[in-house]
N, C-alpha and C positions, 0 to 999 in steps of 0.2 A: 111745922114740919109734918109731912105726911107719914103714913105708916111705912111706906117704902124706905124713907130716909132712916126711920128708927130701926128697921130691919137691917139696913146696910151698916149702920153704926154698931149694932149688936154683933153682926158678923165680923166687922173690923176688930172689935174688942176680943172676940173669941179667937180670931186668927192671930192676934197679937199675943194672947196667952199661950197659944200653941207654939208660936215662934220662940217665945221666951223659954218655955219648957224644953223645947228641942235644943236650944242654945245651951241650957244648963246641963242637959244630958250629954251633949257632945263636947262640952267644955269650949263652946264657940261664943266668945264674948260679944262679937259683932252681931251675931244672930240674936242673942239674948237682948242686947241693947235695942235692936230694931223692933223686937217684940214689945219691949217696954214703951218705945216711942209710939208704936201703933195703938197701944192701949191708952196712952195719954191723949192722942188725937181723938180717939173715940170718946174719952171722958169729957173733953172740951166740947165736942159736938153734942153730947148728951146734956151737958149743962145749958147749952144754948137752946136746946129743945125745951128744957124745963122752964126757962125764962119765957120763951114764946108761949108755951102752954099756960103759964100763969097769967098772961095778959089777954088770954082769949075770953 
C-alpha cells in the first residue's frame, strides 16, 4: 500500500474516533456504533498494510 492509502486509513480511524466521541456526548448510540465500525474498518486495513509491508 502506498502512503496515500495509509493516510486515508489514519483519517478514517480519526473520523471514527470523533464520531464515537460525539455519539457518547450526545447519547446517540447509532452514531457511537458507526464510529466504532469506522475504527474497526481502519484497523483491518492497517493490518492488511502490515502484512503487505512484511512481505516486501
